[in-house]
N, C-alpha and C positions, 0 to 999 in steps of 0.2 A: 473743659477740653472739647473742641469741636471735632467733627468727623475726620477732617484731614489730619489733625494732631493725633486722634485715636488710631488712625490707620498707620501713622508713622510709629506710634508706640508699640502696636501689635507687631509690626515688621521688625522693630528693634528687638523686642523680647524674643520673637521666634528665632532670629539670627543668633542672638546671644546664647539662648538655651541650646541650640544646635552646636554652637562652638564649644560650650562646656560639655555637652554629651560626647563630642568627638575627643576632647581632652581626657575625659574620664574613661570611656569605653574602649577607645582605640589606641590612645597613647599612654594611658595610665598616668597622666600628669595633671590631676585636678588643680584648678586655681582658686576655687572657692569651696566653702564648707557645704555639707548636705543641706543644712538649714537655709543658707543663702540661695542655693539652687532651688529648693522647694518654694521659697518666697517668689522667685522669678516665675516659676512654673504656675503657681497658684494665681498670680496676677494675670498671666496670659489666659489661663483657663477661665477666669472670671470675666475678662474683657470679651472673650470669644462667645461666652454664653449671652452676654449683654448685646453684642453686635456680631451675630453669626455670619452676616454677609461680608464682614471684613476678615474672617478667618482665612488664612492661606491654605491652598490645597495640600501643601507639605508641612503643615503645622506640626510641631513636636507633640502637641496634645493628642494627636491621633494614636500615639503610642500607648495611651492608657486603656484603650478599648471601651467597649460599651456593655451595659447589662441587658441589652436586647438579645433575644434568642436568634442565632443564625440558622438559616435553612440549608445551606450548602447545596445549591442547585447544580445540576450537571451541566458541564460546558464542553463543547467539542474543541479539541486541540487544533490549531491551524495546520499542523502536519503531525504524522505519527511520532510519539515519544517512545522510541524503541528501547527495549532492554538490551543488555550486553550478553554476548556469549561468554562462557567461563572456562578456565582451565585451572587445575589444582596442583600441578607440579611444574617445575622449571623446564623440564624436557619438552612438555607440551607447549609451553610459552615460546621456547626457542624455535620449535617447529613452526609455530604460527608466524613468528617474526620472519623466518627465512622464506616461508611460502608467500607471505604478503609482500616481502621485498622483491621477490622474483616477478610479481605481477605489476610492479610499479615501473614506469618509464624513467622517472626521476631517480636520483640517488636516494635510496631509502632513508627516511628520517622519522623518528618516533618520539612522542612526548609521553612521559610516565607521570601520573598523578596519584595521590592517595585516594583510595576508595572509601569515602566517609560512611560510617555506619549510622545513617540517618534516614530521613524521609524526603523523597524527591519532590521538588517544587518547581512549577513553571510560572515565571513572572512576566507579565505584559506591561510595557511602558509606552505611553503616548506622549510625544514631545517632552520626554524626560520625566514624566510623572507616573508613578505606580497607579495603574487603574484596575488591574486584576491579578490575582494569584490563584493558581489552580493545582490540585493534586495531580499526580501522574495518572492515577486510576488504572485503566486497562491499556493505556498507551494511546488510545483514540479519544476517550472521554474521561474527564476528571471532575472533581467537585470544586466549586468556587469557595475559597476560604480567605478571601481578600481581607476582611476585617480582622481576622486572627493574625494574618501575616504582617499587617501594618504595625502590630505591637512589637515585632522583633526588631530590636534597636539597631542591628548592623545591616538591615536591609534598607537601602535608601528609599525614602518617599519621593525624593527628587534627585535625578542624576546630575552629574557635573556638567553634562551637555544635553540639549533638547533632543534626545535620541528616541526614535520609535523603533522598538525591537522586542523580541521575545528571548528570555534568558532561562537557562535551566541550572538548577543548583540543588543543594542538599541542606535541609534543616536538621540540626542535631542538638544535643545537650551534652555539656561536659560531664565526664564520668563522675567527678566528685558531687556535682549538683544532682545528677541522676540518683546516686546512692542515697543522698540525704532525703530528697523528695519522695523517691519510691518507697523508702522505709516508712515515711509518714503516711503513705497511701496503702499500707499493708502489703507492700511488695507485689502489686498487681502485675507490673510489667517485668518481662524476663530480661530485657536489655535496653540500653539507651535508645536504640533505633525505634523500638515499639513505643517507648515512653514519648519520644518526640512526635511520632505519628499520632498517638492518642491525644496528646496535648493540642495538636493542631485541629482536632475534631471537636474540641469543646464548644458547647453551645454559646457561651458568653465570652466575647473577646476580652472582657475585663479580667476574666480568670486566666486567659492565656498570657496576658500582660505580666502576671505575677511569676511566670515561669521563665527562667533565664535561657530561652532558646537562642541558638546562634545559627549562622549560615556560612556556607562557602558556595560561590557560583563558579561554574566551570565551562559553560557553553553560552554563546550568543548568536542569535540569528537576526541580522540587521536588515531593515527594510530598504535602506537607501545606500548601502555600501557593501562591497564584497571584499572580505579579508583573504589574503593570500595564504595564510598559514594559521594553525591553531595557536602557536606562540603569540602571534599578533593579536589574536582574539583575547587571550589571557591578559595581555598588556592593556588592551582597550577596556576590559572589564575592570581592571585595577584603577585605571584613570577615571572611569565613570563613577567610582565610589564603592564598588562591591568588594567584599572580602574574597580574595583568591588564595587557594592553597599555598602554604609556604613550602611544601615538599613537591617540587616539580623538577623532573629530569628531562634533558634533551639529548638524543643520541642519533648519530648519523654515520654513514659509511666513511666519511672523510672528516677532516677537522671542521668544527662548527663554522657555518657561514658567518662572515663578518657582519652581515646585516642584523644578526641577532645579538651581537656582542654587547651593544648598549642595553638591551633588555636584561641580560643576565647580570650586568654590572649593577643595574638598578634593583635587582632582587638577589640579595646575598645568599638566601637559602636555596636558590635554584642551582642545579648542577648541569653541566654540559660535558659531552665526551663522545668517544667513538662507540659503535655498536658493541664492540668486544668488551666494553666496561659495564654493560647492563647487569651482568651477573653480580659483580661486586656491589653495584648500586642497590640491587634488590636485597642482598644480604644486609647491607647497611640500614635500609629502611625497615627490615624485619627486626633488627636489633634495637632500633630507635622507637619502634612501635609502642613499647611498654612505657616509654617516657613521655608520650604525648598526653595531653590533658583530655583528649577526645578519642573516641573509638574509630579505628579503621579496620576493615576486615579483608583488605587486599589492596592491590594496585590496579590502575586502569592504564593500559597501553594503547595509544592512539597514533594513527598516521598523522604527520604534521601538515603536509601540503594538501590544500583543499582540492586542487585539480586531481590529485591521486585518489582522494576520497570519492570524488564524483565517479571516477572510472571503476573503482572497486564496488561501489553501490551497496546494497543491503538486501537481506532476505525479508520475509514477512515478519520475522521475529527480532532480528538484530542487524546492526551495520557490520559490513565485512572489514571495515577499516579500524575497528577497535575491539578490544577484548579485556575481560576482567581476570586478573590473576588472584585467586582467592587463597588466603593464607591457610585456612582450615580445610581439612578434608570435607567433602560434601556430606551434608546430613542426609538421612534417609528420605527419599521422595515418595510420596503417595498421592492418591487422588481422593478428594472429598466426595463421598457418595451421598451423604445427607447431613443435615444439621438439626439437632433436636434441643429443645429447652428442657433442662433437668431441674427439678425442685428439690432443695436440700432441707435439712431439719429446721433451720432458722427461717425458711421461706425464700432464701436466696435462689434466684433462677439463673442457672448457668448454661450457656450454649455449649453443647458437646458435639463434636464432629465425628461422624462415622466414616472411617477411611478404608481403602483397600488394605487388608492386613499386611503389615510389614514387620520384619525382624529387626528389633533395636536392642543392641547389647544382649542378645540371647533370648529376648522375650518377644512373642508375637503381640503386636499392638494393632487394635482395630478401632479404639475409641480414644479421642484426644480432647483435652479441654481447650476452650476458647475464652475462658475466664468471665468476660462480661461484654456488653454491647460496645463499650469504648474500645476494647481490645479488638473486637471483630472489625470495627470501623478503621482502626489504625492499620490493620493488615489488608483491609478491603477484601475480605474472604467471602467467597460464594460457592455454592454447590457446583462441582465439576472442576474446580481449580486444582492444579497440581501444587502441592505444598511441601515444604521442608519440615520434617517432624523430628523432635529429639525427646529424650527422657531427662528432664531437669533433675539434677542431683541423682541421676539413675533411678528415679522413682516415678515422677509425674509426667506422662506423655503430653506434649504440648505442640501446637503448630507454631513455628518460629517465623516463617515468611512464605509468601506466595511466589512460586517459581514461574508458573505460567497460568494466565487467566483462561477460564473456560471459553470455548467457542460456541456455547449454546445461548449466549445472551443472558445468563443468570446474573442477577444483581446481588449486591452485597447483602448478606443475611441480616434480617432484623428480628429481634425477639417479638413474640406476640404481645398484644395489649392485654390479653387475659391469661390466667393460669392454664396451662395445657392439661392439668389434671382436674381441677375443681371449677374452672371457668371464672374465678374471682378476678376482678380487674387488678392488674399488677401496679405496684407503686415503685417510684424511684427514690433511692436513698444514697446520695453521693454517687459513686461510680457504679453501684450495683442496683439490680432490679429484684423486687421481692413480691412473693404472694403473701398478703397479710392475714390469710385465713389459717388460724392455728389448727383447725380441724381438717385441713386439706389432707386427703389420704396419703399423698406423697410425703408431706411433712411428718405426719404421724409415724409412718413406717421408718423414715430416716432417723427420727429422734429416738425411737425405741431401739433401733439397730445400733445407734451411736452409744446409747446408755449401756447396752449389754456387751459392747465390743471390748476386745483386748486393749489394754491401755486405759480403759475407763472402769466400769464395774467388773469387767472380765468374767461374765457369767458363762461358765463352761457348758458346752452342749446347747447353747441358745444362740445359734448363728442366724444370719439374715434369712436363710431359707426357712428355718423353723419358725422364726418370727412372722414371716409372710403367711405361713400356713395357720398359725395361731390367730392371726387377724382374719383370714378367710373363714375360719371355723367360728368366728365370733367370740372367741375365748378372751381376747384382749383387745382393747381399743386405745390404750395409752400406757405410758411407762408404769404407773402404780399397779396396773392390772397384773403385771408380772408376778407380784407377791400375793395376789388374792385369787387368781383363777384356779380352777380345779384341774390339776395336771392329769388326774386319772381319766378325765374325759377324752384324753388322747388315745387311750388303750384300744378303742375300737376303730382307730384311724389307720390307714395304710402307712407303713413305715415306722410306726410307733409301738415297738414291742415293750414289754414290761421293763427290761433292763434300761432301754433308752429313756423311758419316762422317769425311772428312778434317778438316772444320772442328771436329768434336767432339774428334778427336785433338789438334788444335792447341790448342784451348781447355784441355784437360786438362793438356797439357805446359806451357802458359804459366802455369797456376795454381801450378806448383811454385816459381815465383819470388816468390810472396807472402811478405811478411816474417813473422817469428815472432809478433808481436802479433796479426796477422790470422788466422794459423793457429790460435793458441790460442783466440781468440774464436769461430772458425768451428766448433770441435768441438761447439758447441751445448750445453755443460754448463750446468745451471741456476745462475743467479747469476754466471756467468762470461762476461759480455759484454765489449765493447771497453774499457769504463771500468775494470772490475776487472782485466782482462788487463794494462792499462797500469800500474795501481797496483802489481800484483805485480812487473812488470819494473822500475818505478822503485824498488821496495823491495829490488832486488838479485837477484831471481829471473830472471836474464837468459837462462836456458836451461831446457828441460824437465827436464834432469837435476837441476838445483838445486831446481826446484819439487817433483819427485817425491821427492827425498831429504828435503825438509822435511815433506811430508805423511806420509811413512813413520813419522815420530815420533809420529803420532796426537795432536798437541798443537795444538788450535785457537787457543790463545793466541798462537802464533807469528804468525798472520795477523790476529788481532784487534788486535794492536799496530800494524798498518799503518793510517794515517789514511785513513778512507773505506771500510774493510772492517769490517763489523759482525760480531757473534757468529753470526748466522744464516748469512751468506755464508761465514764461516770454517768452520762445520760442514759446509756443502755442498762446499766446496773439498776438505776432507780426505776426506769420505766418497766423493765421486765419483772423485777421482784415486787412491784406494786400491782402487777397484773393479777386479778382474782383467779384466773385459770392456773397460773404458776403457783400461787399460794395454796390453792386446793391440792395441787400435785404434791407439793412439799409436805402438807399436812398428812396426806394418805401415806406417803413414804415414811413419815415418822411413825405412824400407826403400825406400819409393817415392821418396824424395828431397825431401820437404817440409822446410822450414826450421824447426827447433826450437831455435834459439838466435839471440839478437840479433847481427846482423852488426856487425863493427867499423865504427864511424862516425868521421868526421872529428871532431877535437876541437872543442868548442863555440866556442872562440875563432876557429876558421878560418871560421866563418859570420858574416857581418856581422849584428849584432843589430838589423835594420831593423824588427822587429815589437815591440820592447821597449815595455812599458806598454800594449800593445794586446790586446784580447780578441776572438777570432775564433769564428765559428760557420759551418757549411756547410750548404747545401741543394741538391738537384738532382743531376744526373749530369754527368760531365765526360769530355772526350776524352783528356786527359793524366793524369788521376788516377783510376785504377780499382784498388781502391775509392777513394771520395772521401776517406776518412780519411787517405790518403797526402798530400793537400794540407795537412791539419792537422799532419801530422808536419813538413812544411816550415816551418810557422808556429812550431812549438815549437823547432825547431833554431835559429831566428833570434830567439829571445827572447820570442815571443808566448805568450799564454795561450789555451787552447781551452775552449769550453763546448759542451754538447750542445743547449742551448736558448737562444733569444734573450730577453734581459732588458734592463732599462735600463742594465745595466753592459756590454753587448756593444757594442764599438766598430765591428766590421766583420763583414759577412755575405758569404761567398763564394757566389755564385749560379751554378748550372749550368742545364742543360736540365730542364724540368719541375719547377720548384721547388715546395716545399710551403708550408704556412701560415706558415713562419718568415719568408718574404719580406714578408707583410703586417704581421707584428709588427715587423719591422725598420723598415718605413716609419713605423709608429706612433711608434716610439722615436727616429726620426731617425738610425738606425744607417747607417753608410757602406756602400753596396752596391758590391761588387766583382765584376766578371765574370772569366772564366777568362783571357782574353787580357791584361787589365790585371794580374792576379795573376802571370802568367808574366813580365811585364815587370819587376814588383817583385823577382822572384826572379833577374832578370838573364838570363832565357832568351830 
């Protein structure tokens, strides 16, 4: 095949693949099987590698991305990408519409669109070809993420016409896809918006290509033509090949102008009417919100006529011709005073924001988690930013979004390259950053505190402050020392009277009675919490000897075959339990008398199966079950199932003192609430 024939073949394959992509992704009407499609794609990929000079600029192979690391250089926007002013109730919205209408010379007309819960993107096209994609950033400067955006299948690499323009839109992920992928990633992200933004910041575009990101485009700024109205812009976007929101409403003081009639006939989901019908339209959109496959957190109301927009102008922060009507009440807003890197027991380094103290659901909050560097980048968080803060599940304070960028020029926070405590070079493992030094003082303190905490070994009178002082006095340096140090050495220390020292001794001695599953989970090994510990025991590893013998074979498949234990967890089980330091710790704890084997139980038949077909969950603290997981053991002995979270499948919730958010969820689902006294009666005690 000569060069001319090769060129024709590449052109044919590119055109045919794009046609099939359109049939599959936009029309849901595939004509060929996945295998046939893959054969066409593989042939094109092979030819382009052999003849790169013949590859078309909009070749569909650009959707697969690259394994090269992206740098995300900063890029100045051609004009400010302003944010929107916001209102949170309909009275405020009506007031804004009336005020804006009075300032317009034309008969007021407004367009209402869905406010997609995603990540803003600015798309640059030259002669119809996508040549740059940039994050919004602070509105004046963003990051170039072109290679990542090229992988998003519904963003055209080539427009239907050779147009030179800048477009603004939103990248998002469908809710079902978010729930599935985020669960696989250990629920790093709080919502689809942050997941989409974090995905766009991945270093390798080949990884982004595997994530089903989607887009809507809602604004266009054309170099060589002036649009009369926003409705005309939306129509042009659609004609150029962009996905435009299906939920669009047009409202004016009079019957809709006939010049727009053809537009609305072409888009059956679009609605038109008089200003007086806005209220019923908003109610309808709020009712339909739950049925959408993607997240919207409000509606955007815009002046339709561009001449009116020009006269209304804008502030330094937002245009005066548009406003966002947010469905939810505003979250608590605070300012980030500083961001620090915090080292946990497994070495994971977490950025934590120190904020101006705010009251959230009755609690004063001054520290909020930023999870990891990907999360920070997805929000574009910097010191001095004003941020929205919430308490997820009414427990963990977290930054949800940036409301206003700082005016001090502070850049997006970046984790240090070395551990802030021991100066060891940090390492990356997936989405997280770690200090690999097991003797790092921060890691030592965190793992001792975790081991002794309530819900783990529950060593009474050995809280974090006491542990900190024991370390400072040189009495303990790691977990096993708890059982060997001389507690009487505390008697000459301030705050340690004889009674307190005696209580510490008793708490330590009592902890030796904790069962093997609790001991194993309390070691604080990564990915080896109570659930995994129980899965290992249920799989036959009923003693530490059996478990250590299995990991000695260095075969992760042994554990991957256990239902509920994935490859990542299996690798960590083998690596950590083969670590000589961990083995020495286990040996010393055995010498101290801790239980490292499942005790002989009564045969299952000896327990009346009173909880058969019931699904139990637990919340709060209890007098007779310390840790509370012991209560769930009683449920399992008697035929019941146990879950870690309340769902519509949960039949009973055991509630103790100071219950968490599970109680509210149980009430929503109509779950049976059981107190400790009633639970004991059912056990026959």
